C-alpha positions in Angstrom: 9.0 20.8 16.5 6.1 19.9 14.8 3.7 17.4 16.7 0.2 16.4 15.9 -2.3 16.6 18.3 -6.4 16.0 19.0 -6.6 19.3 21.0 -8.8 21.5 19.6 -6.8 24.5 18.2 -8.0 27.8 19.4 -6.7 31.1 19.1 -5.9 33.6 16.6 -5.7 31.4 13.4 -2.4 29.3 14.5 -2.5 26.0 14.1 -1.7 23.6 16.9 2.1 23.1 15.3 2.7 26.4 15.0 1.7 27.3 18.6 3.9 24.7 19.7 6.9 26.2 17.7 5.8 29.3 19.3 6.0 27.7 22.8 9.5 26.6 22.2 10.6 30.3 21.0 9.6 31.8 24.0 10.8 29.3 26.4 14.3 29.3 24.6 14.0 33.0 24.6 14.2 33.6 28.2 16.0 32.3 30.9 13.2 32.2 33.7 10.3 30.1 33.9 7.1 31.2 32.1 4.0 30.0 33.6 0.9 28.0 32.0 -1.2 31.1 32.2 1.6 33.7 30.7 2.0 31.2 27.5 -1.5 31.0 27.4 -2.5 34.6 27.6 0.2 35.3 24.9 -1.0 32.8 22.5 -4.7 33.7 23.0 -5.8 30.1 24.1 -6.6 28.2 27.6 -3.9 27.3 30.4 -5.5 23.6 29.3 -4.2 23.6 26.0 -1.0 25.1 26.8 -0.5 22.2 29.8 -1.4 19.5 26.4 0.8 21.3 24.1 3.8 21.0 27.0 2.5 17.5 26.9 3.1 17.0 23.5 6.3 19.0 22.9 8.0 16.5 25.9 6.6 13.6 23.9 8.5 14.5 21.0 11.5 15.3 22.9 12.0 18.4 24.0 13.6 19.0 27.5 11.1 21.2 29.3 10.3 21.3 33.3 7.9 22.0 35.2 8.8 24.2 38.1 6.7 26.1 40.8 7.2 29.0 39.0 6.2 27.6 35.5 8.1 26.0 32.7 11.7 26.4 31.8 13.9 24.9 29.2 16.6 22.3 30.7 19.8 24.1 30.8 22.9 22.7 29.7 24.7 22.1 33.2 28.3 22.6 34.2 29.0 19.7 36.2 26.0 18.3 38.2 26.4 16.8 41.6 24.3 15.0 44.0 24.2 16.0 48.1 22.3 14.6 51.1 21.2 17.0 53.7 19.3 16.7 56.7 16.9 19.5 58.6 14.0 20.4 59.7 11.7 23.0 58.0 12.9 25.8 59.7 16.4 25.2 57.9 15.0 25.0 54.5 15.9 28.8 53.3 19.3 28.9 55.3 20.3 25.4 53.2 19.4 27.0 49.6 20.9 30.1 50.2 23.9 28.2 50.9 23.4 26.5 48.0 22.5 29.5 45.7 25.2 31.4 47.3 27.8 29.6 46.6 27.2 29.8 43.1 24.7 26.6 42.1 21.7 26.0 40.6 19.7 23.7 43.0 17.6 21.6 40.2 15.8 19.3 42.7 14.9 17.9 46.1 14.5 14.2 45.9 13.5 11.9 49.1 13.2 8.4 49.3 9.7 7.2 50.1 8.7 3.6 51.9 5.6 3.2 49.6 6.0 5.2 46.2 9.8 4.8 46.2 12.2 8.3 44.6 10.1 11.1 44.7 11.2 13.9 43.0 10.5 17.9 43.1 11.7 20.3 40.3 13.3 23.2 42.1 15.7 25.2 39.4 16.6 27.6 42.2 19.9 30.2 41.2 19.1 33.1 43.3 17.9 34.6 46.5 15.1 36.2 45.1 14.2 32.7 43.8 15.0 30.8 47.1 12.8 33.7 48.2 9.7 33.0 45.9 9.6 29.1 46.9 10.0 29.7 50.7 7.0 32.6 50.2 5.0 29.2 48.9 6.0 27.0 51.5 5.2 29.3 54.4 1.8 29.7 53.2 1.6 26.2 54.8 -0.8 24.5 52.1 1.9 21.9 51.5 4.6 20.0 53.2 8.2 20.3 51.8 9.3 16.5 50.7 12.3 16.1 53.5 9.3 15.9 56.2 8.1 12.7 54.5 11.7 11.1 56.0 12.7 12.6 59.1 14.4 15.9 57.2 16.5 13.4 55.0 16.8 14.5 51.5 18.9 14.9 48.5 19.8 17.6 45.7 20.9 17.7 42.2 22.8 20.7 42.2 24.5 22.5 39.0 27.5 23.7 39.5 30.4 25.8 37.4 33.3 23.7 38.5 34.4 21.3 41.5 35.1 24.3 43.6 32.0 26.0 43.6 30.6 22.3 45.0 33.3 21.7 47.6 32.6 25.5 48.7 28.8 24.4 49.1 29.4 21.0 50.8 31.7 22.6 53.8 29.0 25.5 54.4 26.2 23.1 54.5 28.6 20.8 57.2 29.5 23.9 59.2 26.1 24.9 59.4 24.9 21.1 60.2 23.0 20.7 57.4 25.0 18.1 55.7 24.1 14.6 55.8 27.2 12.6 56.5 
């Protein structure tokens, strides 16, 4: 993808278009999120240049998600489902582990805010490791999870390989008392 930019080109003789092509190549090469700082280091530019490049790539139609752990190309999902849950902060890890243990990727969380409308946070969690890293950030107490804005009610968008995976997940969440029905 070639994009033009008013952002100054810094780095080792790489122009903006070449740098954005390299960013896309790095994102396509992996399945794990890549932080802006990591991309900046690899391309010898500032983090802000990377943030600007990502914005331009998105404007050009690239499907790049920003997750708490970095940038990730939007994966071709298997089957996508939305599920409603309710719980307090103490059950967040349990809920997310049920989802990933049953084979789902937790794409995002959405709440209905009385002033702002729908608020969505990108998660992209597909393993217990991903959940543990998310929970580490949450436990620092610097920010509250979105579900605390709505009395614990929230939606998750899940990517599942098949209907059975989703049904297993839904059943396990219901048995744990976390499904909003």
